[in-house]
VOGU-3710 file (C-alpha; in Angstrom, 3 decimals, decimal comma):
1> xxxxxxxxxx> 1,981/65,334/-21,959  -1,196/67,664/-22,320  -0,292/71,419/-22,664  -3,357/72,777/-21,353  -1,611/73,736/-18,261  1,591/74,514/-19,834  3,368/77,534/-18,541  2,177/81,268/-18,898  3,652/83,445/-21,728  4,945/86,879/-21,128
11> xxxxxxxxxx> 1,881/88,974/-20,746  1,255/91,768/-23,452  2,160/95,050/-22,426  3,845/93,768/-19,249  5,351/96,851/-17,165  8,809/96,895/-16,295  9,681/94,004/-13,452  6,239/92,752/-13,202  3,376/91,907/-14,987  -0,474/92,436/-14,098
21> xxxxxxxxxx> -1,245/90,504/-10,915  -2,807/87,576/-12,842  -2,362/85,096/-9,874  1,576/85,843/-8,021  2,658/82,633/-6,721  -0,637/80,514/-6,570  -2,404/82,113/-9,768  0,704/81,800/-12,277  1,563/78,192/-13,287  4,469/78,450/-10,440
31> xxxxxxxxxx> 1,137/76,613/-8,854  0,966/74,265/-11,777  4,368/72,609/-11,457  6,423/70,683/-8,902  9,259/72,794/-7,740  12,310/71,094/-7,120  15,708/72,518/-6,007  19,187/71,643/-4,629  19,299/73,655/-0,782  22,539/73,401/1,095
41> xxxxxxxxxx> 22,103/71,990/3,989  24,327/74,182/6,077  21,128/76,485/6,662  19,234/75,084/10,000  15,525/74,274/8,910  12,803/74,207/11,458  10,378/71,061/12,025  6,599/71,451/10,138  3,687/69,791/9,750  -4,415/60,365/4,570
51> xxxxxxxxxx> -5,326/60,595/0,961  -4,122/59,623/-2,172  -4,635/60,065/-5,448  -6,814/56,984/-6,175  -7,325/57,684/-9,728  -3,374/57,292/-10,197  -2,528/54,284/-8,309  1,376/54,437/-7,593  3,355/52,432/-10,182  4,623/50,182/-7,512
61> xxxxxxxxxx> 1,939/49,721/-5,129  3,667/46,279/-3,950  6,564/47,983/-2,298  7,370/49,138/1,144  6,300/52,584/1,270  8,736/55,175/2,156  8,229/57,581/5,371  5,853/60,085/3,692  3,395/57,391/4,383  2,934/58,510/7,948
71> xxxxxxxxxx> 1,781/62,037/7,044  -1,277/63,329/6,497  -1,196/65,519/3,743  -2,906/64,317/0,381  0,194/65,744/-1,607  2,808/63,529/0,358  0,533/60,565/0,465  0,659/60,818/-3,301  4,440/60,191/-3,222  4,460/57,672/-0,449
81> xxxxxxxxxx> 5,236/54,742/-2,657  8,065/56,569/-4,656  11,320/55,343/-4,775  12,816/58,212/-3,519  13,944/57,886/0,229  11,797/60,987/0,904  11,667/63,089/4,307  8,683/65,667/5,107  10,020/68,837/5,745  11,162/68,506/9,282
91> xxxxxxxxxx> 14,258/68,382/11,869  15,091/64,914/10,940  15,851/65,545/7,406  17,706/68,188/8,355  20,012/66,867/11,099  20,850/64,021/8,631  21,895/66,601/5,915  24,252/67,494/8,514  25,478/64,416/9,440  26,533/63,179/5,898
101> xxxxxxxxxx> 26,899/66,210/4,631  24,821/66,183/1,905  22,620/69,014/0,079  18,803/68,756/0,628  17,011/68,561/-2,468  13,561/70,349/-2,003  10,289/69,187/-3,876  7,226/71,501/-3,234  3,740/71,015/-4,769  0,231/70,027/-3,937
111> xxxxxxxxxx> -2,023/67,209/-4,319  -4,450/68,601/-7,687  -1,407/69,923/-9,316  -1,037/68,317/-12,904  2,488/69,058/-13,187  3,207/67,692/-10,224  1,539/64,431/-11,465  3,949/64,553/-14,961  7,036/65,472/-12,505  5,975/62,007/-10,259
121> xxxxxxxxxx> 5,554/59,802/-13,612  8,772/60,945/-15,161  10,951/61,461/-12,927  10,258/60,006/-9,215  9,139/56,930/-10,334  12,103/56,730/-12,359  14,401/54,123/-10,532  17,888/55,568/-11,679  16,425/58,951/-11,104  15,307/57,727/-7,682
131> xxxxxxxxxx> 18,891/56,074/-7,024  20,454/59,300/-7,477  18,320/61,339/-5,198  18,647/58,810/-2,788  22,718/58,403/-2,759  23,620/62,150/-3,063  20,770/64,022/-1,562  18,668/64,383/1,647  15,013/64,573/-0,408  12,526/66,425/1,213
141> xxxxxxxxxx> 8,828/66,662/0,323  6,903/69,723/1,225  2,962/70,528/0,482  2,867/74,245/-0,539  -0,177/74,484/0,964  0,628/73,599/4,351  3,921/75,533/4,694  3,591/78,778/2,426  6,327/80,025/4,218  8,579/77,292/2,564
151> xxxxxxxxxx> 7,309/78,157/-0,684  7,596/81,972/-0,767  11,222/81,625/0,423  12,122/79,031/-2,291  10,066/80,951/-5,064  12,205/84,068/-4,227  15,088/82,075/-4,160  14,325/80,720/-7,651  13,901/84,136/-8,914  17,535/85,434/-7,493
161> xxxxxxxxxx> 18,595/82,352/-8,776  17,676/83,289/-12,527  20,311/85,864/-12,467  24,183/84,950/-12,670  24,861/83,593/-9,479  26,261/80,118/-9,820  24,475/76,927/-10,664  22,658/76,680/-7,280  19,799/75,068/-8,990  21,596/71,888/-10,354
171> xxxxxxxxxx> 18,471/69,481/-10,550  15,531/72,225/-10,934  11,903/71,815/-12,023  10,654/75,152/-12,100  8,296/77,809/-13,912  10,473/80,986/-13,475  14,165/79,259/-14,408  12,629/77,255/-17,583  13,400/73,802/-15,797  12,212/70,504/-17,329
181> xxxxxxxxxx> 11,402/67,537/-15,917  14,453/65,303/-13,769  15,916/62,890/-16,614  18,430/59,857/-15,612  22,141/60,397/-16,067  21,579/64,406/-15,106  24,429/64,259/-12,557  26,089/67,617/-12,429  29,622/68,063/-11,298  29,046/70,818/-9,161
191> xxxxxxxxxx> 26,441/68,860/-7,184  29,696/67,405/-5,400  31,580/70,728/-4,987  30,421/71,408/-1,399  32,399/74,759/-1,020  30,807/75,647/-4,671  27,366/75,060/-3,327  27,865/76,857/-0,131  29,296/79,901/-2,042  26,275/80,090/-3,937
201> xxxxxxxxxx> 23,735/79,709/-1,289  25,213/82,590/0,710  25,522/84,841/-1,981  21,727/83,834/-2,976  20,780/84,340/0,950  22,368/87,967/0,466  20,634/88,687/-2,614  16,975/87,210/-0,790  17,483/89,734/2,088  18,334/92,376/-0,216
211> xxxxxxxxxx> 15,215/92,007/-2,472  13,003/91,003/0,643  13,132/94,623/2,487  9,906/96,266/2,853  9,878/98,889/5,261  8,852/102,613/6,302  12,638/103,785/6,026  12,631/107,485/6,411  8,859/107,781/5,086  6,236/109,141/7,594
221> xxxxxxxxxx> 2,868/108,603/5,289  1,762/106,631/2,802  1,262/108,160/-1,302  -1,341/109,767/-2,606  -4,381/107,457/-2,808  -5,750/109,372/-5,956  -2,333/108,838/-7,838  -2,297/105,207/-7,264  -5,891/104,835/-8,452  -5,195/106,672/-11,561
231> xxxxxxxxxx> -1,902/104,731/-12,005  -3,058/101,371/-11,424  -6,415/102,172/-13,701  -4,400/103,085/-16,421  -2,199/99,867/-16,289  -5,108/97,702/-16,224  -6,837/99,522/-19,334  -3,687/99,414/-21,129  -3,651/95,304/-20,871  -7,865/94,957/-21,103
241> xxxxxxxxxx> -8,819/92,785/-23,877  -11,514/94,449/-25,373  -12,954/91,565/-26,729  -13,066/88,733/-24,240  -12,444/90,942/-21,421  -9,352/90,105/-19,159  -6,062/91,466/-19,026  -3,972/89,254/-20,855  -4,269/87,271/-24,260  -3,087/83,616/-22,785
251> xxxxxxxxxx> -3,567/82,131/-20,214  -6,225/83,964/-18,484  -6,776/84,110/-14,840  -10,147/85,211/-13,313  -8,041/87,426/-10,509  -10,696/88,724/-8,766  -8,724/91,300/-7,095  -8,249/93,482/-10,309  -12,119/93,055/-10,548  -12,607/94,508/-6,955
261> xxxxxxxxxx> -10,297/97,571/-7,832  -12,293/98,122/-10,755  -15,747/98,044/-8,958  -14,216/100,312/-6,591  -12,539/102,599/-9,151  -15,990/103,011/-10,549  -17,796/103,962/-7,138  -15,289/106,963/-6,675  -15,295/108,076/-10,428  -18,873/106,775/-11,856
271> xxxxxxxxxx> -19,377/110,421/-13,324  -16,360/110,272/-15,168  -15,077/108,369/-18,605  -12,629/106,448/-16,358  -15,049/105,502/-14,322  -17,780/104,398/-16,229  -15,014/102,644/-18,592  -13,806/100,826/-15,092  -17,198/99,348/-14,465  -17,679/97,729/-18,327
281> xxxxxxxxxx> -14,022/96,162/-18,102  -15,257/94,737/-14,771  -19,021/93,385/-15,909  -17,718/92,330/-19,574  -15,205/90,445/-18,200  -17,194/88,644/-15,249  -19,941/88,109/-18,242  -17,256/86,632/-20,855  -15,621/84,410/-17,752  -19,506/83,261/-17,243
291> xxxxxxxxxx> -20,213/82,158/-20,669  -17,179/80,638/-21,227  -15,717/76,648/-20,324  -13,440/78,218/-17,544  -16,985/78,042/-15,696  -18,503/74,344/-15,247  -21,498/75,002/-17,069  -22,901/71,380/-15,884  -21,762/71,260/-12,312  -21,139/75,038/-11,621
301> xxxxxxxxxx> -17,895/76,754/-10,151  -14,896/78,103/-12,049  -11,777/76,163/-13,298  -8,573/77,886/-12,573  -7,776/79,516/-15,599  -8,278/79,665/-18,945  -5,896/78,484/-21,660  -7,105/80,876/-24,194  -7,864/84,423/-24,673  -11,625/83,610/-25,398
311> xxxxxxxxxx> -12,062/81,411/-21,896  -12,678/78,284/-23,805  -10,451/75,814/-23,242  -9,360/76,016/-19,203  -6,854/74,046/-16,833  -9,606/72,067/-15,349  -8,476/72,265/-11,708  -10,990/73,718/-9,412  -9,765/75,922/-6,168  -11,628/76,785/-3,252
321> xxxxxxxxxx> -10,032/80,101/-3,308  -11,302/80,735/-6,625  -14,458/79,975/-5,686  -15,030/82,068/-2,695  -13,804/85,251/-4,346  -15,428/84,611/-7,474  -18,856/84,486/-5,691  -18,180/87,886/-3,901  -17,165/89,394/-7,026  -20,320/88,202/-8,751
331> xxxxxxxxxx> -22,595/89,393/-6,026  -20,827/92,772/-6,286  -21,570/92,760/-10,152  -25,327/92,348/-8,921  -24,842/94,980/-6,664  -23,997/97,244/-9,492  -25,608/96,361/-12,132  -29,046/94,858/-11,002  -28,429/92,291/-13,665  -29,576/88,696/-12,185
341> xxxxxxxxxx> -27,195/87,395/-14,834  -24,578/87,803/-12,151  -26,307/86,944/-8,858  -27,085/83,215/-11,021  -23,708/82,789/-11,336  -22,828/83,598/-7,631  -25,484/80,951/-6,489  -23,992/78,408/-8,806  -20,661/78,931/-7,193  -22,001/78,610/-3,848
351> xxxxxxxxxx> -24,073/75,604/-4,806  -20,772/73,660/-6,270  -18,971/74,314/-3,169  -21,924/73,282/-0,869  -22,459/70,214/-3,047  -18,990/69,139/-3,504  -16,188/70,583/-1,267  -18,131/70,614/2,231  -17,037/68,409/4,967  -19,753/67,478/7,299
361> xxxxxxxxxx> -18,074/69,572/10,261  -18,958/72,734/8,273  -15,195/73,177/6,970  -14,582/73,073/2,922  -11,767/70,961/1,089  -9,205/72,809/-0,667  -9,482/71,666/-4,632  -10,371/69,135/-7,065  -8,002/67,837/-9,516  -7,741/68,656/-13,348
371> xxxxxxxxxx> -6,949/65,057/-13,982  -9,399/61,746/-13,758  -9,533/58,312/-15,744  -12,131/58,927/-18,996  -12,897/55,046/-17,559  -12,242/53,380/-14,714  -9,158/51,530/-14,258  -7,527/54,075/-17,184  -5,064/56,198/-17,403  -5,974/59,674/-16,057
381> xxxxxxxxxx> -6,314/62,074/-18,533  -6,317/66,282/-17,904  -10,525/67,134/-18,238  -11,866/63,865/-18,696  -14,325/64,414/-16,282  -15,920/67,656/-17,973  -15,885/66,841/-21,520  -18,197/65,723/-23,908  -18,813/64,231/-27,500  -21,455/64,786/-29,729
391> xxxxxxxxxx> -22,856/61,036/-29,760  -22,794/61,380/-25,699  -24,958/64,350/-26,026  -27,599/62,499/-28,331  -27,912/59,635/-26,643  -28,852/61,422/-23,417  -31,151/63,988/-25,032  -32,838/62,580/-27,795  -36,285/63,850/-27,038  -37,646/65,967/-30,243
401> xxxxxxxxxx> -38,505/69,882/-29,488  -42,024/70,320/-29,859  -42,927/74,071/-31,848  -39,612/74,343/-33,194  -39,172/75,479/-37,169  -37,112/72,325/-38,029  -36,654/69,028/-36,896  -34,958/69,356/-33,175  -33,996/67,417/-30,654  -33,309/68,567/-27,030
411> xxxxxxxxxx> -29,641/67,261/-27,702  -29,250/69,430/-31,307  -30,342/72,783/-29,294  -27,859/72,496/-26,193  -25,017/71,538/-28,660  -26,186/74,709/-30,812  -26,183/76,909/-27,692  -22,991/75,662/-25,985  -21,046/75,401/-29,300  -20,478/71,377/-29,290
421> xxxxxxxxxx> -19,465/70,002/-32,844  -18,657/66,152/-34,347  -14,806/66,845/-34,655  -14,825/68,551/-31,425  -14,028/72,258/-30,480  -11,000/71,981/-28,980  -8,095/73,414/-30,821  -5,318/70,684/-31,315  -2,942/73,245/-30,432  -4,191/73,009/-27,238
431> xxxxxxxxxx> -4,345/69,237/-27,133  -0,477/68,236/-28,889  -0,939/64,643/-27,672  -4,624/64,213/-29,184  -6,130/62,987/-25,879  -9,277/65,290/-26,179  -9,839/64,716/-29,831  -13,257/64,499/-30,665  -14,249/65,940/-27,052  -16,447/69,767/-26,690
441> xxxxxxxxxx> -15,840/71,769/-23,653  -19,306/73,843/-23,151  -19,092/77,190/-23,774  -21,897/79,558/-24,468  -22,008/80,485/-28,328  -25,296/82,356/-28,311  -27,491/84,594/-26,027  -31,053/83,026/-25,051  -32,859/85,319/-27,511  -30,216/84,264/-30,422
451> xxxxxxxxxx> -30,954/80,683/-29,772  -34,726/81,137/-29,564  -35,144/83,169/-32,613  -32,940/80,480/-34,759  -35,092/78,058/-34,215  -38,772/79,767/-33,622  -38,751/79,036/-29,969  -40,264/80,905/-26,925  -37,071/82,686/-24,765  -38,383/80,525/-21,786
461> xxxxxxxxxx> -38,998/77,756/-23,379  -35,154/77,373/-24,403  -34,236/78,413/-20,857  -36,167/75,695/-19,270  -34,842/73,249/-22,582  -31,218/73,849/-21,391  -31,810/73,504/-17,825  -33,186/70,083/-18,160  -30,712/69,222/-20,474  -27,654/70,251/-18,015
471> xxxxxxxxxx> -29,219/68,434/-15,084  -29,045/65,161/-17,382  -25,596/65,812/-18,222  -24,966/66,366/-14,494  -26,655/63,469/-13,659  -25,247/61,228/-16,361  -21,896/62,759/-15,073  -21,758/61,169/-11,880  -21,234/57,748/-13,060  -18,036/58,768/-14,430
481> xxxxxxxxxx> -14,315/58,552/-12,338  -14,137/61,553/-10,226  -11,026/63,808/-9,973  -9,290/63,529/-7,273  -10,351/65,588/-4,039  -7,943/67,149/-1,849  -9,674/66,681/1,546  -7,014/69,089/3,243  -8,479/71,804/4,942  -7,173/75,275/5,149
491> xxxxxxxxxx> -8,055/77,927/7,942  -7,188/80,872/4,987  -9,172/79,458/2,417  -12,207/78,160/4,894  -11,972/82,302/6,058  -12,300/83,120/2,492  -15,397/80,988/2,053  -17,069/82,140/5,288  -16,576/85,746/3,343  -18,222/84,133/0,034
501> xxxxxxxxxx> -21,369/82,762/1,956  -21,783/85,514/4,052  -21,477/88,515/1,349  -23,512/86,445/-1,150  -26,316/85,813/1,189  -26,241/88,985/2,663  -26,450/90,911/-1,111  -29,143/88,423/-1,738  -31,147/88,019/1,149  -30,622/84,481/1,255
511> xxxxxxxxxx> -30,269/82,970/4,818  -29,230/79,408/3,788  -25,760/81,036/2,495  -25,506/83,086/5,660  -25,918/79,548/7,613  -22,990/78,207/5,488  -20,771/80,905/6,673  -21,962/80,411/10,413  -21,310/76,642/10,215  -17,804/77,517/8,442
521> xxxxxxxxxx> -16,787/80,073/11,546  -18,087/77,266/14,059  -15,839/74,889/12,217  -12,944/76,748/12,134  -13,296/77,792/15,980  -13,783/74,329/17,137  -11,349/72,512/14,891  -8,720/75,407/13,763  -8,419/77,525/16,752  -6,024/76,559/19,902
531> xxxxxxxxxx> -8,253/78,485/22,748  -5,076/78,258/25,325  -3,044/80,311/22,985  -5,475/82,163/20,959  -3,576/80,984/17,920  -4,843/79,737/14,824  -4,499/76,262/13,161  -3,360/76,239/9,463  -4,623/72,901/8,539  -6,839/69,587/9,438
541> xxxxxxxxxx> -7,762/66,779/7,274  -10,961/65,104/6,611  -10,529/61,632/8,670  -12,452/58,440/8,566  -16,404/58,661/9,215  -16,596/62,196/9,146  -13,928/63,136/11,830  -11,927/65,658/11,528  -7,848/64,654/12,221  -4,532/66,958/12,749
551> xxxxxxxxxx> -1,332/66,687/12,405  1,324/65,899/15,060  2,606/68,778/15,782  0,127/70,633/14,598  1,009/72,858/11,851  0,060/76,620/13,103  -1,235/79,342/11,074  0,155/81,859/8,900  -0,504/85,569/8,152  -2,940/84,577/5,224
561> xxxxxxxxxx> -4,898/82,299/8,145  -5,119/85,274/10,237  -6,238/88,065/7,953  -8,636/85,794/5,896  -10,267/84,157/8,888  -10,858/87,816/10,555  -12,261/89,413/7,181  -14,493/86,459/7,202  -15,647/87,157/10,513  -16,166/90,593/9,988
571> xxxxxxxxxx> -18,295/90,026/6,967  -20,407/87,429/8,813  -20,862/89,669/11,885  -22,057/92,456/9,364  -24,375/89,593/7,472  -25,737/87,787/11,011  -25,852/90,645/13,365  -24,165/88,131/15,684  -21,856/89,912/17,817  -19,730/86,884/19,188
581> xxxxxxxxxx> -18,039/86,957/15,337  -17,025/90,340/15,643  -15,312/89,758/19,711  -13,603/87,003/17,671  -12,513/88,824/15,085  -11,198/91,173/17,569  -9,221/88,363/19,465  -7,736/87,115/16,534  -6,383/90,671/15,310  -4,553/90,947/18,513
591> xxxxxxxxxx> -2,831/87,824/18,058  -1,922/88,714/14,623  -0,346/91,827/16,051  1,414/89,913/18,505  2,782/86,897/16,158  3,050/89,019/12,702  3,614/92,825/13,012  6,918/94,189/11,916  7,342/96,918/14,735  10,669/98,390/13,261
601> xxxxxxxxxx> 9,813/98,443/9,489  5,935/98,737/9,566  3,611/95,934/8,203  3,289/91,994/8,730  5,543/89,440/8,376  3,881/86,314/6,397  5,002/83,840/9,295  5,843/83,661/13,002  9,002/84,149/14,018  9,652/80,954/15,827
611> xxxxxxxxxx> 8,008/78,848/13,154  10,202/80,241/10,481  13,480/80,384/12,427  15,054/78,085/10,299  14,538/79,522/7,350  17,006/82,825/5,889  14,269/85,412/5,771  10,767/86,196/7,091  9,076/87,846/3,841  6,073/90,267/3,609
621> xxxxxxxxxx> 3,928/89,635/0,662  4,012/92,287/-2,051  1,786/91,158/-5,034  -2,102/90,837/-4,948  -2,639/87,661/-7,202  -4,927/84,871/-7,365  -5,727/85,376/-3,981  -5,086/88,910/-2,035  -1,813/89,131/-0,312  -2,420/89,045/3,686
631> xxxxxxxxxx> -0,902/92,635/4,124  -3,196/94,205/1,723  -6,312/92,091/3,565  -5,016/93,356/6,777  -5,260/97,084/5,776  -8,897/96,710/5,251  -9,305/94,724/8,326  -7,626/97,321/10,323  -9,675/100,245/9,017  -12,801/98,172/9,877
641> xxxxxxxxxx> -11,916/97,065/13,253  -11,208/101,191/13,534  -14,377/101,935/12,496  -16,157/99,133/14,711  -14,214/99,992/17,840  -12,762/103,323/16,993  -9,159/101,668/18,636  -6,573/104,058/17,363  -3,957/101,779/17,426  -5,475/99,828/14,551
651> xxxxxxxxxx> -5,402/103,356/12,209  -2,049/103,696/13,581  -1,368/100,348/12,231  -2,793/100,577/8,862  -0,822/103,850/8,219  2,435/102,223/9,212  1,405/99,400/6,860  0,527/101,341/3,834  3,533/103,593/4,432  5,718/100,159/4,395
661> xxxxxxxxxx> 4,841/99,511/0,895  4,749/102,841/-0,395  7,798/102,152/-2,435  6,268/98,923/-4,146  3,040/100,719/-4,846  4,938/103,834/-6,456  6,640/101,170/-8,798  4,218/98,964/-9,690  0,591/99,975/-8,186  -0,974/97,472/-10,493
671> xxxxxxxxxx> 1,075/94,682/-8,530  -0,875/95,650/-5,515  -4,747/96,457/-6,627  -6,141/95,455/-3,390  -3,889/97,652/-1,391  -4,238/100,561/-3,439  -7,995/100,143/-2,702  -7,259/100,042/1,073  -5,173/103,156/0,654  -7,950/104,830/-1,200
681> xxxxxxxxxx> -10,392/103,643/1,833  -8,224/105,071/4,273  -7,539/108,516/2,178  -11,247/108,700/2,140  -13,970/109,035/4,746  -15,226/105,656/6,006  -19,257/105,221/6,640  -20,685/103,822/9,900  -24,068/102,980/8,979  -26,066/102,527/12,377
691> xxxxxxxxxx> -29,439/100,499/12,583  -31,236/101,240/15,333  -33,959/98,654/16,051  -35,442/94,834/16,895  -33,102/92,969/14,629  -36,343/90,504/13,953  -38,486/93,446/13,325  -39,458/94,042/8,978  -38,991/97,522/9,136  -35,144/96,593/10,671
701> xxxxxxxxxx> -34,630/93,677/8,093  -35,743/96,322/5,342  -33,236/98,794/6,462  -30,190/96,331/6,751  -31,306/94,285/3,540  -30,934/98,135/1,542  -27,625/98,568/3,135  -26,365/94,792/2,438  -27,744/95,324/-1,398  -25,754/98,427/-2,066
711> xxxxxxxxxx> -22,539/98,531/-3,424  -20,859/100,563/-0,210  -17,549/98,983/0,132  -15,865/101,275/2,352  -18,391/101,420/5,306  -19,444/99,817/8,647  -22,592/98,570/9,258  -23,736/98,635/13,173  -26,579/97,029/14,753  -27,512/99,128/17,894
721> xxxxxxxxxx> -29,917/96,457/19,588  -28,563/94,859/21,439  -25,365/96,779/21,810  -22,048/94,904/22,425  -19,795/96,828/25,037  -17,221/96,610/21,796  -18,791/99,870/20,540  -18,640/101,831/23,736  -15,470/103,672/22,440  -17,726/105,193/19,699
731> xxxxxxxxxx> -19,278/108,270/21,638  -21,448/109,245/19,137  -23,507/106,139/19,230  -24,784/107,076/22,548  -26,937/110,014/21,077  -28,365/107,778/18,362  -32,178/106,452/19,169  -35,334/105,029/17,121  -37,522/107,744/15,447  -41,161/107,373/16,639
741> xxxxxxxxxx> -40,756/103,527/17,577  -39,783/102,854/14,107  -36,384/101,195/12,822  -33,953/104,168/12,300  -30,905/104,444/10,221  -27,563/106,969/10,666  -25,479/107,136/8,179  -22,127/108,905/10,252  -18,842/110,216/9,345  -16,024/111,572/11,604
751> xxxxxxxxxx> -18,373/111,405/14,372  -20,798/113,258/12,808  -24,163/111,591/11,569  -26,995/112,233/9,356  -30,626/113,052/10,165  -32,880/109,813/11,380  -34,008/107,745/8,544  -36,939/105,427/8,529  -37,423/104,353/4,870  -35,125/102,378/2,739
761> xxxxxxxxx> -35,381/104,106/-0,287  -33,907/107,595/1,083  -31,191/105,460/3,056  -30,199/104,373/-0,452  -30,224/107,627/-1,993  -27,795/108,901/0,678  -25,663/105,651/0,554  -25,431/106,714/-3,094  -24,189/109,984/-2,369
//
């Protein structure tokens, strides 16, 4: 078994109770492993929601499939030929468990998970284990990306069960409790003691309720933003890797929420030593990541995490949510530094997404697997699609380089620059089974200037030769068996992708990127929005002939679906000035408030009361990880919506939300860097930048581009022509006019506006103040 995606070690400098927000549930190895546990069937559960892993066919395809064959989830379909008598999450399974008085064996995973593949091969395709699961349990499979509410409760349950509350997890394969792959003859006598199971489940449920309580309590206001900012920065500074960037030894995750916090911290402290330090930490981390093997230098995009502190050997899976957030992070790095290195990385990410993850309807697929066969018909191996031998490079790039100070081929130049060696550049400790012996991961070892100087070449000549070489590798790689594509499309991650394309397109002034964002938003409205109820659907799937399919009944949206889509729509509105996207964002926010708001404790629950009625509790996400928590993003959305409309209710909700999470922020601010950013934005003054002018006129576009290219995270941009009725509750807007028939900008704070500005350079100066 490859250890390229082995469980993370404890972080250096980890704070008591919580480490740095390296990924929460989705960014740590809790995503990498199939989660399997026994659950007592006395708790009622609600009903829930084609593709397969073609590179890893079922072990016994001649057998009749189990009932998972009727599902649409790629993950569930991967298990449709297991000898286990699987049920999908739903009432049928729970009714049968009660009728037969059997515990539920709950297994949670997702289709591009390396460890889920290993769990299937070593446990769920084993006849003896399958007989045990089918005879003594009602076995239920859950796609965690379809049902994040089940997964969140499951993981909280596992965390609680790690304490001495009995052996409720008698059969477990979990990251947090250190379980192993199920083995034959692993029957535990306590599995047959129903009273013990029931007692343990009640104790765990009580612990879950206590652990998950997040509310305002007696508090009236959130904590001081200045204090939380300082503490969050200090905690990040303690865990920072000076040499390679990032915030742990290994494994290392991109964690864009940390980089976003550091950029915002720099902006408010840019005249201080800590401010400069924050900027350096973020920019250095982004540069080291982009030069490392965690970035796919041949096909672009980023792998999920690095297995070493150098960002060299990645876990090769590619997730849509990483691409979306990193595109924004690199665009912001370009705004701040002016270094085109960062903008090129951002464009490369979006090139990968539009080429490899784009459905013809405008939506985007969820992920690409880490595993694929080295050759057609062979057993899949992790990273096989992405690694190279020296012999392959020499064969693909044999042409001599003219003008070099020594005999040199284009292949030798590329190998020198990207650190390829005859023996391979992957350490045996990262490849214990020898599957990647002699293979290389491309990682930038030298600057263009150093490589050029080494061979006496012009820098631009080296750039051209490397670009040409990488393109030849890309064309050659097309002939390799491709990793499995998870063709499921999620509203939340597509919302993140709307932001990724819209923000990057606006910052760089590339209309084509904004068009991708627009098409994705249209996809969301056409395929993932129920007009009658105003609700979002969580998932849809790629069907035959480019069609889009849904499960029946549909899987309805969770909090993160609403918050990420609303943020995407706000970003798209500012990038495109199309008021229809703002109007839809307002409608979705109203629906979110109706379905998820906790009127007693403040903040939003992760799931609807009706949808999660059979689960023992409704959770509120309290950690920003590989994705920001939905409550953190909601706080930002509420502030922006108040800035656009002046609706006091949204500002009040934001205050209540931040107050509800006060205790969590006070204890471990580094666990919620995105919420600390929202707290700072609330306690500062939001800038309302008003642009009066013809949207198609050059002078209007010049002012808008000035706004978009300047890093001002705590702002809303309001175009005044045409003027949607949404803005009529902002009374100060009625006094703003164009100056001398020229496009004119105003920067407003607290109902007071600046003098009229017609020159982009003057506007930029004011925005920097």
